[in-house]
TIGU-471008 format. One record per atom (N, C-alpha, C, O): residue number from 1; residue in one letter; atom name; x, y, z negated. Coordinates in Angstrom, 2 decimals, always signed. Each point is the difference from the previous one (the first is absolute). Layout:
% residues N
num NUM	residuo A	atomo CA	u X	v Y	w Z
...
% end
This chain:
% residues 105
num 1	residuo M	atomo N	u -22.60	v -2.40	w -37.32
num 1	residuo M	atomo CA	u -0.72	v +1.13	w -0.54
num 1	residuo M	atomo C	u +0.26	v +1.22	w +0.89
num 1	residuo M	atomo O	u +1.16	v +0.29	w +0.31
num 2	residuo P	atomo N	u -2.18	v +0.42	w +0.09
num 2	residuo P	atomo CA	u +0.19	v +1.19	w +0.85
num 2	residuo P	atomo C	u +0.77	v +1.10	w -0.72
num 2	residuo P	atomo O	u -0.18	v +0.22	w -1.19
num 3	residuo A	atomo N	u +1.03	v +0.44	w +1.94
num 3	residuo A	atomo CA	u +0.79	v +1.11	w -0.55
num 3	residuo A	atomo C	u +0.20	v +1.05	w +1.08
num 3	residuo A	atomo O	u +0.00	v -0.33	w +1.19
num 4	residuo P	atomo N	u +0.18	v +1.59	w -1.57
num 4	residuo P	atomo CA	u +0.25	v +1.05	w +0.99
num 4	residuo P	atomo C	u +1.30	v -0.25	w +0.78
num 4	residuo P	atomo O	u +0.99	v -0.47	w -0.56
num 5	residuo I	atomo N	u -1.04	v +0.78	w +1.85
num 5	residuo I	atomo CA	u +1.18	v -0.13	w +0.86
num 5	residuo I	atomo C	u +0.91	v +1.20	w -0.24
num 5	residuo I	atomo O	u -0.46	v +1.13	w -0.13
num 6	residuo L	atomo N	u +1.77	v -1.39	w +0.08
num 6	residuo L	atomo CA	u +0.97	v +1.09	w -0.14
num 6	residuo L	atomo C	u +0.26	v +0.65	w +1.36
num 6	residuo L	atomo O	u +0.01	v -0.68	w +1.02
num 7	residuo H	atomo N	u +0.19	v +1.97	w -1.03
num 7	residuo H	atomo CA	u +0.28	v +0.76	w +1.21
num 7	residuo H	atomo C	u +1.17	v +0.94	w -0.26
num 7	residuo H	atomo O	u +0.54	v +0.04	w -1.11
num 8	residuo L	atomo N	u -0.15	v +0.70	w +2.12
num 8	residuo L	atomo CA	u +1.17	v +0.88	w -0.10
num 8	residuo L	atomo C	u -0.11	v +0.99	w -1.16
num 8	residuo L	atomo O	u +1.00	v +0.30	w -0.64
num 9	residuo G	atomo N	u -2.19	v +0.21	w +0.37
num 9	residuo G	atomo CA	u -0.18	v +1.00	w -1.04
num 9	residuo G	atomo C	u -0.26	v -0.55	w -1.39
num 9	residuo G	atomo O	u -0.20	v +0.77	w -0.93
num 10	residuo A	atomo N	u +0.21	v -2.09	w +0.77
num 10	residuo A	atomo CA	u -0.24	v -0.60	w -1.32
num 10	residuo A	atomo C	u +1.17	v +0.33	w -0.93
num 10	residuo A	atomo O	u +1.14	v +0.10	w +0.43
num 11	residuo T	atomo N	u -1.46	v +0.05	w -1.70
num 11	residuo T	atomo CA	u +1.04	v +0.27	w -1.00
num 11	residuo T	atomo C	u +0.50	v -1.33	w -0.54
num 11	residuo T	atomo O	u -0.74	v -0.75	w -0.64
num 12	residuo V	atomo N	u +2.02	v +0.47	w +0.90
num 12	residuo V	atomo CA	u +0.64	v -1.22	w -0.47
num 12	residuo V	atomo C	u +1.28	v +0.42	w -0.71
num 12	residuo V	atomo O	u +0.79	v +0.79	w +0.52
num 13	residuo L	atomo N	u -0.57	v -1.33	w -1.73
num 13	residuo L	atomo CA	u +1.17	v +0.33	w -0.80
num 13	residuo L	atomo C	u +0.79	v -1.27	w -0.31
num 13	residuo L	atomo O	u -0.56	v -1.10	w -0.03
num 14	residuo C	atomo N	u +1.86	v +1.27	w -0.20
num 14	residuo C	atomo CA	u +0.75	v -1.14	w -0.55
num 14	residuo C	atomo C	u -0.30	v -0.04	w -1.50
num 14	residuo C	atomo O	u -0.65	v +0.91	w -0.52
num 15	residuo S	atomo N	u +1.09	v -1.93	w -0.16
num 15	residuo S	atomo CA	u -0.29	v -0.14	w -1.43
num 15	residuo S	atomo C	u +0.63	v +1.09	w -0.85
num 15	residuo S	atomo O	u -0.33	v +0.14	w -1.18
num 16	residuo H	atomo N	u +1.23	v +0.63	w +1.77
num 16	residuo H	atomo CA	u +0.70	v +1.06	w -0.73
num 16	residuo H	atomo C	u -0.43	v +1.38	w +0.49
num 16	residuo H	atomo O	u +0.73	v +0.98	w -0.18
num 17	residuo A	atomo N	u -1.90	v -0.90	w +0.80
num 17	residuo A	atomo CA	u -0.63	v +1.25	w +0.46
num 17	residuo A	atomo C	u +0.64	v +0.62	w +1.23
num 17	residuo A	atomo O	u -0.18	v +1.19	w +0.24
num 18	residuo G	atomo N	u +0.91	v -1.96	w +0.54
num 18	residuo G	atomo CA	u +0.53	v +0.49	w +1.27
num 18	residuo G	atomo C	u -1.08	v -0.07	w +1.07
num 18	residuo G	atomo O	u -0.78	v -0.95	w +0.03
num 19	residuo Q	atomo N	u +0.74	v +1.93	w +0.86
num 19	residuo Q	atomo CA	u -1.01	v +0.05	w +1.06
num 19	residuo Q	atomo C	u +0.38	v -0.95	w +1.14
num 19	residuo Q	atomo O	u +1.09	v +0.10	w +0.56
num 20	residuo A	atomo N	u -2.00	v -1.02	w -0.23
num 20	residuo A	atomo CA	u +0.24	v -0.96	w +1.08
num 20	residuo A	atomo C	u -0.81	v +0.40	w +1.23
num 20	residuo A	atomo O	u -1.20	v +0.27	w -0.10
num 21	residuo T	atomo N	u +1.86	v -0.23	w +1.26
num 21	residuo T	atomo CA	u -0.63	v +0.39	w +1.25
num 21	residuo T	atomo C	u +0.23	v -1.09	w +1.03
num 21	residuo T	atomo O	u +1.13	v -0.46	w +0.17
num 22	residuo P	atomo N	u -2.19	v +0.02	w +0.54
num 22	residuo P	atomo CA	u +0.20	v -1.03	w +1.02
num 22	residuo P	atomo C	u +0.83	v +0.53	w +1.17
num 22	residuo P	atomo O	u -0.24	v +1.10	w +0.49
num 23	residuo V	atomo N	u +1.20	v -1.89	w -0.06
num 23	residuo V	atomo CA	u +0.90	v +0.39	w +1.08
num 23	residuo V	atomo C	u -0.65	v -0.21	w +1.36
num 23	residuo V	atomo O	u +0.19	v +0.82	w +0.91
num 24	residuo A	atomo N	u -0.96	v -1.89	w -0.76
num 24	residuo A	atomo CA	u -0.59	v -0.33	w +1.30
num 24	residuo A	atomo C	u -1.46	v -0.41	w -0.13
num 24	residuo A	atomo O	u -0.31	v -1.18	w +0.14
num 25	residuo P	atomo N	u -0.60	v +2.13	w -0.42
num 25	residuo P	atomo CA	u -1.42	v -0.37	w -0.03
num 25	residuo P	atomo C	u -0.46	v -0.41	w +1.40
num 25	residuo P	atomo O	u +0.64	v +0.34	w +0.99
num 26	residuo F	atomo N	u -1.76	v -1.06	w -0.92
num 26	residuo F	atomo CA	u -0.50	v -0.50	w +1.29
num 26	residuo F	atomo C	u -0.88	v +1.08	w +0.63
num 26	residuo F	atomo O	u -1.11	v +0.23	w -0.49
num 27	residuo P	atomo N	u +1.57	v +0.43	w +1.56
num 27	residuo P	atomo CA	u -0.70	v +1.18	w +0.52
num 27	residuo P	atomo C	u -1.28	v -0.27	w +0.79
num 27	residuo P	atomo O	u -0.74	v +0.94	w +0.29
num 28	residuo R	atomo N	u +0.45	v -2.19	w +0.06
num 28	residuo R	atomo CA	u -1.17	v -0.28	w +0.83
num 28	residuo R	atomo C	u -1.28	v -0.23	w -0.81
num 28	residuo R	atomo O	u -1.08	v -0.05	w +0.58
num 29	residuo V	atomo N	u +1.20	v -0.10	w -1.89
num 29	residuo V	atomo CA	u -1.16	v -0.16	w -0.87
num 29	residuo V	atomo C	u +0.02	v +1.12	w -1.03
num 29	residuo V	atomo O	u +0.98	v +0.18	w -0.72
num 30	residuo M	atomo N	u -2.08	v +0.57	w +0.67
num 30	residuo M	atomo CA	u -0.06	v +1.16	w -0.89
num 30	residuo M	atomo C	u -1.10	v -0.16	w -1.05
num 30	residuo M	atomo O	u -1.07	v -0.54	w +0.30
num 31	residuo V	atomo N	u +1.34	v +1.00	w -1.51
num 31	residuo V	atomo CA	u -1.01	v +0.17	w -1.04
num 31	residuo V	atomo C	u +0.22	v +1.38	w -0.59
num 31	residuo V	atomo O	u +1.14	v +0.40	w -0.24
num 32	residuo S	atomo N	u -2.21	v +0.32	w +0.00
num 32	residuo S	atomo CA	u +0.10	v +1.38	w -0.49
num 32	residuo S	atomo C	u +0.93	v +0.83	w +0.88
num 32	residuo S	atomo O	u +0.76	v +0.84	w -0.50
num 33	residuo A	atomo N	u -0.82	v -1.08	w +1.80
num 33	residuo A	atomo CA	u +0.80	v +0.73	w +1.01
num 33	residuo A	atomo C	u +1.50	v -0.17	w -0.18
num 33	residuo A	atomo O	u +0.78	v +0.85	w +0.44
num 34	residuo Q	atomo N	u -0.36	v -1.94	w -1.08
num 34	residuo Q	atomo CA	u +1.42	v -0.29	w -0.18
num 34	residuo Q	atomo C	u +0.26	v -1.47	w +0.31
num 34	residuo Q	atomo O	u -0.87	v -0.84	w -0.21
num 35	residuo P	atomo N	u +2.07	v +0.52	w +0.71
num 35	residuo P	atomo CA	u +0.30	v -1.39	w +0.35
num 35	residuo P	atomo C	u +0.06	v -0.92	w -1.23
num 35	residuo P	atomo O	u +0.42	v +0.42	w -1.08
num 36	residuo V	atomo N	u -0.85	v -1.66	w +1.26
num 36	residuo V	atomo CA	u +0.05	v -0.98	w -1.08
num 36	residuo V	atomo C	u +1.43	v -0.52	w -0.18
num 36	residuo V	atomo O	u +0.85	v +0.16	w +0.87
num 37	residuo V	atomo N	u -0.62	v -0.79	w -2.01
num 37	residuo V	atomo CA	u +1.30	v -0.60	w -0.29
num 37	residuo V	atomo C	u -0.17	v -1.51	w +0.01
num 37	residuo V	atomo O	u -0.93	v -0.53	w -0.61
num 38	residuo T	atomo N	u +1.83	v -0.16	w +1.30
num 38	residuo T	atomo CA	u -0.01	v -1.47	w +0.02
num 38	residuo T	atomo C	u +1.14	v -0.52	w -0.87
num 38	residuo T	atomo O	u +0.84	v +0.76	w -0.47
num 39	residuo L	atomo N	u -0.84	v -2.07	w +0.27
num 39	residuo L	atomo CA	u +1.06	v -0.59	w -0.83
num 39	residuo L	atomo C	u +1.36	v +0.08	w +0.66
num 39	residuo L	atomo O	u +1.02	v -0.17	w -0.67
num 40	residuo T	atomo N	u -0.97	v +0.42	w +1.97
num 40	residuo T	atomo CA	u +1.29	v +0.09	w +0.69
num 40	residuo T	atomo C	u +0.67	v +1.36	w -0.17
num 40	residuo T	atomo O	u +1.16	v +0.15	w +0.35
num 41	residuo S	atomo N	u -1.86	v +0.83	w -0.88
num 41	residuo S	atomo CA	u +0.55	v +1.34	w -0.15
num 41	residuo S	atomo C	u +0.74	v +0.15	w -1.32
num 41	residuo S	atomo O	u -0.59	v -0.17	w -1.07
num 42	residuo P	atomo N	u +1.89	v +0.47	w +1.12
num 42	residuo P	atomo CA	u +0.72	v +0.27	w -1.26
num 42	residuo P	atomo C	u -0.36	v +1.39	w -0.52
num 42	residuo P	atomo O	u -0.49	v +0.85	w +0.74
num 43	residuo Y	atomo N	u +0.74	v -0.63	w -2.00
num 43	residuo Y	atomo CA	u -0.21	v +1.28	w -0.64
num 43	residuo Y	atomo C	u +1.35	v +0.60	w -0.38
num 43	residuo Y	atomo O	u +0.88	v -0.72	w -0.46
num 44	residuo A	atomo N	u -0.72	v +2.02	w +0.64
num 44	residuo A	atomo CA	u +1.18	v +0.72	w -0.48
num 44	residuo A	atomo C	u -0.39	v +0.65	w -1.32
num 44	residuo A	atomo O	u -1.06	v +0.61	w -0.11
num 45	residuo I	atomo N	u +1.91	v -0.74	w -0.89
num 45	residuo I	atomo CA	u -0.31	v +0.52	w -1.34
num 45	residuo I	atomo C	u +0.95	v +1.15	w -0.32
num 45	residuo I	atomo O	u +1.22	v -0.13	w +0.10
num 46	residuo A	atomo N	u -1.80	v +1.26	w -0.49
num 46	residuo A	atomo CA	u +0.78	v +1.18	w -0.36
num 46	residuo A	atomo C	u -0.37	v +0.43	w -1.42
num 46	residuo A	atomo O	u -1.17	v -0.04	w -0.38
num 47	residuo G	atomo N	u +2.15	v +0.44	w -0.38
num 47	residuo G	atomo CA	u -0.24	v +0.53	w -1.33
num 47	residuo G	atomo C	u -0.20	v -1.03	w -1.08
num 47	residuo G	atomo O	u -0.65	v +0.28	w -1.00
num 48	residuo C	atomo N	u +1.20	v -1.47	w +1.17
num 48	residuo C	atomo CA	u -0.10	v -1.03	w -1.04
num 48	residuo C	atomo C	u +0.71	v +0.50	w -1.25
num 48	residuo C	atomo O	u +1.14	v +0.46	w +0.07
num 49	residuo A	atomo N	u -1.82	v -0.55	w -1.21
num 49	residuo A	atomo CA	u +0.54	v +0.53	w -1.26
num 49	residuo A	atomo C	u +0.94	v -0.97	w -0.71
num 49	residuo A	atomo O	u +0.44	v +0.30	w -1.11
num 50	residuo L	atomo N	u -0.13	v -1.42	w +1.71
num 50	residuo L	atomo CA	u +0.90	v -0.97	w -0.62
num 50	residuo L	atomo C	u +1.44	v +0.43	w +0.24
num 50	residuo L	atomo O	u +0.66	v -0.49	w +0.91
num 51	residuo T	atomo N	u -0.19	v +1.40	w -1.73
num 51	residuo T	atomo CA	u +1.37	v +0.50	w +0.10
num 51	residuo T	atomo C	u +0.67	v -0.14	w -1.36
num 51	residuo T	atomo O	u -0.68	v -0.13	w -1.01
num 52	residuo G	atomo N	u +1.98	v +0.17	w +0.98
num 52	residuo G	atomo CA	u +0.73	v -0.12	w -1.25
num 52	residuo G	atomo C	u +0.04	v -1.41	w -0.55
num 52	residuo G	atomo O	u +0.35	v -0.21	w -1.16
num 53	residuo T	atomo N	u -0.69	v -0.77	w +1.98
num 53	residuo T	atomo CA	u +0.07	v -1.39	w -0.42
num 53	residuo T	atomo C	u +0.89	v -0.74	w +1.00
num 53	residuo T	atomo O	u +0.27	v +0.52	w +1.08
num 54	residuo P	atomo N	u +0.20	v -1.71	w -1.44
num 54	residuo P	atomo CA	u +0.82	v -0.76	w +0.95
num 54	residuo P	atomo C	u -0.78	v -0.44	w +1.24
num 54	residuo P	atomo O	u +0.59	v -0.25	w +1.05
num 55	residuo T	atomo N	u -1.91	v +0.15	w -1.17
num 55	residuo T	atomo CA	u -0.83	v -0.40	w +1.14
num 55	residuo T	atomo C	u -0.20	v +1.21	w +0.92
num 55	residuo T	atomo O	u -0.39	v +1.06	w -0.48
num 56	residuo P	atomo N	u +0.66	v -1.20	w +1.78
num 56	residuo P	atomo CA	u -0.23	v +1.12	w +0.91
num 56	residuo P	atomo C	u -1.50	v +0.28	w +0.16
num 56	residuo P	atomo O	u -0.81	v -0.91	w -0.21
num 57	residuo P	atomo N	u +0.44	v +2.14	w +0.56
num 57	residuo P	atomo CA	u -1.42	v +0.34	w +0.15
num 57	residuo P	atomo C	u -0.63	v -0.68	w +1.22
num 57	residuo P	atomo O	u +0.70	v -0.48	w +0.89
num 58	residuo C	atomo N	u -2.03	v +0.47	w -0.87
num 58	residuo C	atomo CA	u -0.75	v -0.58	w +1.12
num 58	residuo C	atomo C	u +0.27	v +0.82	w +1.26
num 58	residuo C	atomo O	u -0.02	v +1.23	w -0.04
num 59	residuo V	atomo N	u +0.27	v -1.91	w +1.15
num 59	residuo V	atomo CA	u +0.29	v +0.66	w +1.27
num 59	residuo V	atomo C	u -1.06	v -0.33	w +1.04
num 59	residuo V	atomo O	u -0.48	v +0.89	w +0.71
num 60	residuo T	atomo N	u +0.11	v -2.16	w -0.62
num 60	residuo T	atomo CA	u -1.03	v -0.43	w +0.95
num 60	residuo T	atomo C	u -0.98	v -0.91	w -0.71
num 60	residuo T	atomo O	u +0.25	v -0.49	w -1.10
num 61	residuo G	atomo N	u -1.39	v +0.28	w +1.75
num 61	residuo G	atomo CA	u -1.01	v -0.89	w -0.53
num 61	residuo G	atomo C	u -0.71	v -0.70	w +1.15
num 61	residuo G	atomo O	u +0.08	v +0.43	w +1.15
num 62	residuo Q	atomo N	u -0.76	v -1.52	w -1.47
num 62	residuo Q	atomo CA	u -0.70	v -0.78	w +1.02
num 62	residuo Q	atomo C	u -1.20	v -0.68	w -0.65
num 62	residuo Q	atomo O	u +0.13	v -0.60	w -1.06
num 63	residuo F	atomo N	u -1.29	v +0.70	w +1.70
num 63	residuo F	atomo CA	u -1.15	v -0.77	w -0.44
num 63	residuo F	atomo C	u +0.18	v -1.42	w +0.50
num 63	residuo F	atomo O	u +0.32	v -0.22	w +1.17
num 64	residuo V	atomo N	u -0.54	v -0.75	w -2.04
num 64	residuo V	atomo CA	u +0.18	v -1.40	w +0.36
num 64	residuo V	atomo C	u -1.31	v -0.76	w +0.03
num 64	residuo V	atomo O	u -0.07	v -1.12	w +0.51
num 65	residuo M	atomo N	u -0.98	v +1.73	w -1.05
num 65	residuo M	atomo CA	u -1.32	v -0.63	w +0.02
num 65	residuo M	atomo C	u -1.05	v +1.07	w +0.22
num 65	residuo M	atomo O	u -0.01	v +1.03	w -0.68
num 66	residuo G	atomo N	u -0.87	v -1.27	w +1.64
num 66	residuo G	atomo CA	u -1.05	v +0.97	w +0.31
num 66	residuo G	atomo C	u -1.28	v -0.71	w +0.36
num 66	residuo G	atomo O	u -0.36	v -1.01	w -0.60
num 67	residuo A	atomo N	u -0.33	v +1.55	w +1.59
num 67	residuo A	atomo CA	u -1.27	v -0.58	w +0.43
num 67	residuo A	atomo C	u +0.22	v -1.35	w +0.68
num 67	residuo A	atomo O	u +0.97	v -0.18	w +0.74
num 68	residuo A	atomo N	u -1.86	v -0.75	w -0.99
num 68	residuo A	atomo CA	u +0.09	v -1.32	w +0.62
num 68	residuo A	atomo C	u -0.77	v -0.06	w +1.31
num 68	residuo A	atomo O	u +0.35	v -0.77	w +0.89
num 69	residuo R	atomo N	u -1.40	v +1.58	w -0.76
num 69	residuo R	atomo CA	u -0.87	v -0.08	w +1.17
num 69	residuo R	atomo C	u +0.11	v +1.18	w +0.95
num 69	residuo R	atomo O	u -0.41	v -0.11	w +1.16
num 70	residuo V	atomo N	u +0.96	v +1.22	w -1.60
num 70	residuo V	atomo CA	u +0.04	v +1.20	w +0.84
num 70	residuo V	atomo C	u +1.42	v +0.21	w +0.49
num 70	residuo V	atomo O	u +0.93	v +0.15	w -0.80
num 71	residuo L	atomo N	u -0.77	v -0.13	w +2.13
num 71	residuo L	atomo CA	u +1.31	v +0.16	w +0.62
num 71	residuo L	atomo C	u +0.02	v +1.26	w +0.85
num 71	residuo L	atomo O	u -1.03	v +0.42	w +0.53
num 72	residuo A	atomo N	u +2.20	v +0.17	w -0.40
num 72	residuo A	atomo CA	u +0.22	v +1.12	w +0.93
num 72	residuo A	atomo C	u +1.26	v -0.34	w +0.78
num 72	residuo A	atomo O	u +1.08	v -0.10	w -0.58
num 73	residuo G	atomo N	u -1.21	v -0.08	w +1.88
num 73	residuo G	atomo CA	u +1.14	v -0.39	w +0.82
num 73	residuo G	atomo C	u +0.54	v -1.37	w -0.36
num 73	residuo G	atomo O	u +1.19	v -0.26	w +0.19
num 74	residuo G	atomo N	u -2.05	v -0.61	w -0.70
num 74	residuo G	atomo CA	u +0.42	v -1.36	w -0.35
num 74	residuo G	atomo C	u +0.59	v -0.14	w -1.39
num 74	residuo G	atomo O	u +0.37	v -1.11	w -0.39
num 75	residuo A	atomo N	u -0.26	v +2.20	w -0.37
num 75	residuo A	atomo CA	u +0.56	v -0.05	w -1.35
num 75	residuo A	atomo C	u -1.08	v +0.38	w -1.01
num 75	residuo A	atomo O	u -0.82	v +0.88	w +0.27
num 76	residuo P	atomo N	u +0.82	v -1.51	w -1.44
num 76	residuo P	atomo CA	u -0.98	v +0.36	w -1.03
num 76	residuo P	atomo C	u +0.18	v +1.45	w -0.44
num 76	residuo P	atomo O	u +1.12	v +0.51	w -0.07
num 77	residuo V	atomo N	u -2.23	v +0.16	w -0.23
num 77	residuo V	atomo CA	u +0.09	v +1.37	w -0.49
num 77	residuo V	atomo C	u +0.31	v -0.02	w -1.49
num 77	residuo V	atomo O	u -0.37	v -0.93	w -0.71
num 78	residuo A	atomo N	u +1.06	v +1.96	w +0.24
num 78	residuo A	atomo CA	u +0.30	v +0.16	w -1.43
num 78	residuo A	atomo C	u -1.23	v +0.54	w -0.70
num 78	residuo A	atomo O	u -0.71	v +0.84	w +0.54
num 79	residuo T	atomo N	u +0.44	v -1.33	w -1.74
num 79	residuo T	atomo CA	u -1.16	v +0.44	w -0.76
num 79	residuo T	atomo C	u +0.42	v +0.55	w -1.36
num 79	residuo T	atomo O	u +1.14	v -0.16	w -0.44
num 80	residuo L	atomo N	u -2.09	v +0.82	w -0.20
num 80	residuo L	atomo CA	u +0.25	v +0.63	w -1.30
num 80	residuo L	atomo C	u +0.38	v -1.02	w -1.06
num 80	residuo L	atomo O	u +0.70	v +0.34	w -0.96
num 81	residuo I	atomo N	u -1.14	v -1.59	w +1.10
num 81	residuo I	atomo CA	u +0.31	v -1.02	w -1.01
num 81	residuo I	atomo C	u +1.05	v -1.00	w +0.48
num 81	residuo I	atomo O	u +0.20	v -1.05	w -0.62
num 82	residuo G	atomo N	u +0.49	v +1.37	w +1.73
num 82	residuo G	atomo CA	u +1.01	v -0.89	w +0.54
num 82	residuo G	atomo C	u +1.26	v -0.04	w -0.86
num 82	residuo G	atomo O	u +0.24	v +0.89	w -0.81
num 83	residuo S	atomo N	u +0.55	v -1.93	w +1.00
num 83	residuo S	atomo CA	u +1.26	v -0.15	w -0.73
num 83	residuo S	atomo C	u +1.13	v +0.62	w +0.81
num 83	residuo S	atomo O	u +0.00	v -0.04	w +1.23
num 84	residuo S	atomo N	u +0.97	v +0.61	w -1.94
num 84	residuo S	atomo CA	u +1.13	v +0.64	w +0.67
num 84	residuo S	atomo C	u +1.25	v -0.15	w -0.86
num 84	residuo S	atomo O	u -0.05	v -0.41	w -1.15
num 85	residuo V	atomo N	u +1.17	v +0.76	w +1.75
num 85	residuo V	atomo CA	u +1.28	v -0.07	w -0.70
num 85	residuo V	atomo C	u +0.90	v +1.15	w +0.46
num 85	residuo V	atomo O	u +0.01	v +0.35	w +1.18
num 86	residuo C	atomo N	u +0.73	v +0.23	w -2.13
num 86	residuo C	atomo CA	u +0.97	v +1.06	w +0.31
num 86	residuo C	atomo C	u +1.39	v -0.61	w +0.05
num 86	residuo C	atomo O	u +0.30	v -0.97	w -0.69
num 87	residuo V	atomo N	u +0.54	v +1.55	w +1.52
num 87	residuo V	atomo CA	u +1.39	v -0.44	w +0.13
num 87	residuo V	atomo C	u +0.88	v +1.15	w -0.47
num 87	residuo V	atomo O	u -0.24	v +1.13	w +0.44
num 88	residuo P	atomo N	u +1.21	v -1.33	w -1.27
num 88	residuo P	atomo CA	u +0.59	v -1.23	w -0.51
num 88	residuo P	atomo C	u -0.51	v -0.44	w -1.36
num 88	residuo P	atomo O	u +0.48	v -1.00	w -0.53
num 89	residuo T	atomo N	u -1.45	v +1.70	w -0.06
num 89	residuo T	atomo CA	u -0.41	v -0.30	w -1.37
num 89	residuo T	atomo C	u -0.90	v -1.22	w -0.14
num 89	residuo T	atomo O	u +0.01	v -0.65	w -1.04
num 90	residuo G	atomo N	u -0.80	v +0.32	w +2.07
num 90	residuo G	atomo CA	u -0.91	v -1.12	w -0.08
num 90	residuo G	atomo C	u -1.30	v +0.32	w -0.71
num 90	residuo G	atomo O	u -0.82	v -0.89	w -0.22
num 91	residuo T	atomo N	u +0.61	v +2.15	w -0.14
num 91	residuo T	atomo CA	u -1.24	v +0.41	w -0.65
num 91	residuo T	atomo C	u -1.08	v +0.25	w +1.05
num 91	residuo T	atomo O	u +0.33	v +0.22	w +1.17
num 92	residuo P	atomo N	u -1.60	v -0.24	w -1.55
num 92	residuo P	atomo CA	u -1.06	v +0.22	w +1.00
num 92	residuo P	atomo C	u -0.22	v +1.47	w +0.30
num 92	residuo P	atomo O	u +0.32	v +0.88	w -0.81
num 93	residuo M	atomo N	u -0.87	v -0.61	w +2.00
num 93	residuo M	atomo CA	u -0.50	v +1.33	w +0.31
num 93	residuo M	atomo C	u -1.42	v +0.09	w -0.53
num 93	residuo M	atomo O	u -0.70	v -1.01	w -0.11
num 94	residuo L	atomo N	u +0.26	v +2.21	w -0.23
num 94	residuo L	atomo CA	u -1.31	v +0.20	w -0.59
num 94	residuo L	atomo C	u -0.85	v +0.90	w +0.88
num 94	residuo L	atomo O	u +0.21	v +1.21	w +0.01
num 95	residuo P	atomo N	u -1.15	v -1.77	w +0.75
num 95	residuo P	atomo CA	u -0.92	v +0.84	w +0.75
num 95	residuo P	atomo C	u -0.94	v +0.71	w -0.97
num 95	residuo P	atomo O	u -0.69	v -0.66	w -0.78
num 96	residuo V	atomo N	u +0.67	v +1.97	w +0.82
num 96	residuo V	atomo CA	u -0.78	v +0.78	w -0.96
num 96	residuo V	atomo C	u -1.31	v +0.48	w +0.61
num 96	residuo V	atomo O	u -1.05	v -0.06	w -0.64
num 97	residuo M	atomo N	u +1.13	v +0.52	w +1.89
num 97	residuo M	atomo CA	u -1.20	v +0.56	w +0.62
num 97	residuo M	atomo C	u +0.01	v -0.31	w +1.49
num 97	residuo M	atomo O	u +1.03	v +0.09	w +0.66
num 98	residuo A	atomo N	u -2.22	v -0.46	w -0.14
num 98	residuo A	atomo CA	u -0.16	v -0.28	w +1.43
num 98	residuo A	atomo C	u -1.42	v +0.36	w +0.39
num 98	residuo A	atomo O	u -0.84	v +0.29	w -0.86
num 99	residuo Q	atomo N	u +0.57	v -0.30	w +2.14
num 99	residuo Q	atomo CA	u -1.36	v +0.25	w +0.47
num 99	residuo Q	atomo C	u -0.91	v -1.10	w -0.54
num 99	residuo Q	atomo O	u +0.47	v -1.10	w -0.29
num 100	residuo T	atomo N	u -1.75	v +1.38	w +0.16
num 100	residuo T	atomo CA	u -0.91	v -0.98	w -0.62
num 100	residuo T	atomo C	u -1.11	v -0.46	w +0.94
num 100	residuo T	atomo O	u -0.85	v -0.79	w -0.40
num 101	residuo R	atomo N	u +0.84	v +1.26	w +1.63
num 101	residuo R	atomo CA	u -1.10	v -0.35	w +0.91
num 101	residuo R	atomo C	u +0.17	v -1.33	w +0.69
num 101	residuo R	atomo O	u -0.99	v -0.66	w +0.33
num 102	residuo V	atomo N	u +2.24	v +0.23	w -0.09
num 102	residuo V	atomo CA	u +0.25	v -1.24	w +0.73
num 102	residuo V	atomo C	u +0.67	v -1.00	w -0.95
num 102	residuo V	atomo O	u +1.06	v +0.25	w -0.56
num 103	residuo L	atomo N	u -1.72	v -1.41	w +0.41
num 103	residuo L	atomo CA	u +0.51	v -1.05	w -0.88
num 103	residuo L	atomo C	u +0.43	v -1.20	w +0.84
num 103	residuo L	atomo O	u -0.51	v -0.22	w +1.10
num 104	residuo A	atomo N	u +1.46	v -0.54	w -1.62
num 104	residuo A	atomo CA	u +0.47	v -1.22	w +0.67
num 104	residuo A	atomo C	u +0.10	v -1.12	w -1.01
num 104	residuo A	atomo O	u +0.24	v +0.22	w -1.19
num 105	residuo T	atomo N	u -0.42	v -1.43	w +1.70
num 105	residuo T	atomo CA	u +0.15	v -1.18	w -0.88
num 105	residuo T	atomo C	u +1.12	v -0.87	w +0.51
num 105	residuo T	atomo O	u +0.30	v -1.04	w -0.60
% end
């Protein structure tokens, strides 16, 4: 199913409302004048609200499933409906907003 490609400016949150930012977007492919994100790029998470519990808050995240047909630098691009996981909690990241002009399957 086609879905918008994630890019550097896309809004991605951890499940506890922490802001996730891609550490290494792919700079040679641009959408909306910003580099795309591939599955190889980890996310840094800041402001995770999971505090006061024995479980530590989300620190990093990684998309594990993205586009099957669209690659950037040999790696699948991350999409708005892709699967992801946060470390150390194991909860998913939630892409909230991304550009809508370029879709990938």
